[in-house]
C-alpha positions in Angstrom: 0.0 -0.1 0.0 1.4 3.5 -1.0 1.9 6.1 1.7 -0.7 8.4 0.4 0.1 11.4 2.8 3.8 11.3 2.1 3.2 11.3 -1.6 0.8 14.5 -1.3 3.4 16.2 1.1 6.4 15.4 -1.0 4.7 15.9 -4.5 2.4 19.1 -4.5 1.5 18.5 -8.1 -0.1 15.2 -7.3 -3.9 15.3 -7.1 -4.7 11.6 -7.1 -3.0 8.6 -5.6 -4.2 5.0 -6.3 -2.4 2.1 -4.8 -2.8 0.2 -8.3 -2.4 3.0 -10.8 0.1 5.2 -9.0 0.1 9.0 -8.7 -1.3 11.3 -11.2 -1.2 15.1 -11.7 -4.2 17.4 -12.5 -4.0 16.5 -16.1 -4.1 12.8 -15.3 -0.6 12.4 -16.2 1.5 9.8 -14.1 3.8 11.3 -11.6 7.1 9.5 -11.2 7.6 8.8 -7.3 10.9 8.2 -5.6 9.9 5.4 -3.2 12.8 5.8 -1.0 12.0 9.3 -0.4 8.3 8.4 0.3 9.5 5.6 2.8 11.7 8.0 4.5 9.1 10.6 5.1 7.8 10.8 8.7 4.5 12.4 9.4 5.1 15.4 11.6 1.4 14.9 13.0 1.8 11.0 13.8 2.2 11.9 17.6 -1.4 13.2 17.6 -3.0 9.8 16.8 -0.4 7.9 19.1 -1.4 10.2 22.0 -5.2 9.8 21.3 -4.8 6.0 21.1 -2.8 6.0 24.6 -5.3 8.0 26.5 -8.0 6.1 28.5 -11.8 6.5 27.9 -13.5 9.6 29.1 -15.2 7.3 31.8 -11.6 6.2 33.1 -10.2 9.7 32.9 -13.1 11.1 35.0 -12.8 8.2 37.5 -9.0 8.9 37.7 -9.8 12.5 38.4 -12.3 11.7 41.0 -9.9 9.4 42.9 -6.5 10.9 42.3 -7.7 14.5 41.7 -6.5 16.8 38.9 -2.9 16.7 40.0 -2.8 12.9 39.7 -4.5 13.2 36.3 -1.7 15.7 35.2 0.8 13.1 35.7 -0.9 10.5 33.5 -1.0 13.2 30.7 2.5 14.1 31.1 3.4 10.4 30.9 1.4 10.0 27.8 3.1 13.1 26.2 6.5 12.1 27.1 6.0 8.7 25.6 4.6 10.2 22.3 6.5 13.5 21.8 5.8 15.9 19.0 7.8 15.4 15.9 8.3 11.6 16.3 6.9 8.7 14.7 
C-alpha cells in the first residue's frame, strides 16, 4: 500500500494517488515517485494519533480525576506526552 500522505506532501503537483495506478497530476499524467523518499518521510503529526490511542476512555479519565484529583491526572497526561512527543513517529 502506498503512503498517500507522504506522496501528497512530497509531490504538491499530485492530485490523485491509487495503490494500483500510482500517482497522477491534475492533467491525469502519471507522476514518477521516488519510493525511497516516500518511505523515509515521517508524518510530523503522527504523535497526535499515538497520543489519542494512549489516553484512557473519558469514563476512566473522570474516575481517575475523582480518585486521584486533577494533579494525579496531570501526571498521567505528562507520561503519555513524554511517551509520544511531538515530531516523532
